[in-house]
C-alpha positions as CSV (number, residue, x, y, z in Angstrom):
1,M,129.2,107.7,104.5
2,R,126.5,108.2,101.3
3,H,127.9,108.1,98.0
4,D,126.0,110.5,95.0
5,S,123.4,108.5,93.4
6,A,120.3,109.2,91.3
7,T,117.4,109.9,93.5
8,I,114.2,109.6,92.3
9,L,110.6,111.9,94.0
10,L,107.9,110.3,95.9
11,F,105.0,111.2,97.0
12,R,102.6,110.6,100.5
13,P,99.4,111.9,101.2
14,V,99.2,112.1,105.1
15,N,96.6,113.4,108.3
16,Q,97.9,115.8,110.7
17,Q,98.7,113.1,113.1
18,E,101.2,111.9,110.7
19,L,102.0,115.2,109.5
20,D,103.8,116.2,113.3
21,L,105.2,113.1,113.9
22,I,107.5,113.7,110.6
23,A,107.8,117.2,112.1
24,A,109.1,116.3,115.0
25,S,111.9,113.9,113.4
26,G,112.9,117.1,111.9
27,W,111.2,116.2,108.2
28,L,113.5,113.4,108.0
29,A,112.0,110.7,108.6
30,F,108.2,108.5,108.3
31,P,107.2,107.5,111.6
32,P,106.6,103.7,112.4
33,R,103.9,101.9,111.4
34,L,101.1,100.9,113.5
35,P,100.3,97.3,114.5
36,E,97.3,97.4,112.0
37,Q,99.4,99.0,109.4
38,P,101.8,95.7,108.1
39,I,102.8,98.0,104.8
40,F,104.3,101.9,104.1
41,Y,102.6,102.5,100.8
42,P,104.7,106.4,99.2
43,V,103.0,107.0,95.6
44,L,104.7,108.1,92.8
45,N,102.6,110.9,91.1
46,E,101.5,113.5,93.2
47,E,97.7,113.8,91.1
48,Y,97.7,110.2,93.0
49,A,99.1,111.9,96.8
50,A,96.2,115.1,96.2
51,Q,93.4,112.3,95.0
52,I,93.6,110.5,98.5
53,A,94.5,113.8,100.5
54,S,91.6,115.8,99.8
55,E,89.0,112.7,99.2
56,W,89.7,110.6,101.6
57,N,91.7,112.1,104.7
58,M,90.5,115.8,104.1
59,P,86.7,114.3,104.9
60,Y,87.7,111.8,107.3
61,Y,90.0,113.8,109.3
62,G,89.3,117.1,108.6
63,V,92.7,118.0,106.9
64,G,95.1,116.1,104.0
65,Y,98.5,117.2,103.4
66,V,100.6,116.0,100.6
67,L,104.5,115.1,101.1
68,R,107.2,115.3,98.5
69,F,110.2,113.5,99.1
70,A,113.5,112.8,97.0
71,I,115.0,109.1,98.1
72,D,117.5,106.6,96.4
73,A,116.4,105.4,93.1
74,D,119.0,102.6,93.2
75,Y,117.2,101.5,96.9
76,V,114.2,102.5,96.5
77,A,113.7,100.2,93.0
78,Q,113.8,96.8,95.0
79,F,110.8,97.1,95.5
80,P,107.5,97.1,92.4
81,V,105.6,99.6,92.0
82,Q,101.9,98.6,92.4
83,N,98.6,99.7,90.6
84,V,95.6,99.8,92.5
85,G,93.1,101.2,89.9
86,D,93.5,103.9,87.3
87,R,96.6,104.5,85.7
88,H,97.6,106.9,88.0
89,H,97.2,105.3,91.2
90,E,100.9,104.0,91.6
91,E,102.3,103.3,94.8
92,L,105.0,101.4,96.6
93,W,104.5,98.8,99.1
94,V,106.9,99.3,101.6
95,P,107.2,96.1,104.2
96,A,106.8,98.7,107.6
97,E,109.6,96.1,108.9
98,E,111.7,98.7,106.1
99,L,110.4,101.7,106.9
100,A,113.9,102.5,109.1
101,E,116.4,101.7,106.3
102,F,113.4,103.2,103.5
103,N,114.1,106.5,105.9
104,R,118.0,106.6,105.7
105,N,118.0,106.1,101.9
106,I,115.7,109.6,101.9
107,Y,117.8,112.8,100.6
108,G,117.1,116.2,102.2
109,Q,114.0,116.9,103.9
110,I,110.3,115.7,103.4
111,E,108.3,119.0,102.5
112,V,104.5,119.9,102.2
113,V,103.5,120.3,98.9
114,G,99.5,120.5,99.5
115,V,97.2,121.0,102.1
116,F,93.5,120.1,101.7
117,K,90.7,121.4,104.5
118,S,86.9,120.9,104.8
């Protein structure tokens, strides 16, 4: 049984294929990583997620989405914040084998908060 705890909001830029898999889960879970994807990386702010979706996903896939979700703050604290560029380029690196447990710590549904189309 879940206890009441604090949550934090995280964001995830995705393409159409990943969005379809998330929708198929009832908007409750991220799909398993592919063998060539050892890390799942949610980002800490919407600005960075929108930048990835608009500048990388949209040109490559024709569409990019920004997702937002709440996750148990105590659970997610085990993953150190990684800065990968500018001051707002902050993300968590979740090993692929941890993704099922990560999904179990999501509160509520994953929601689309941004769409970028070419």
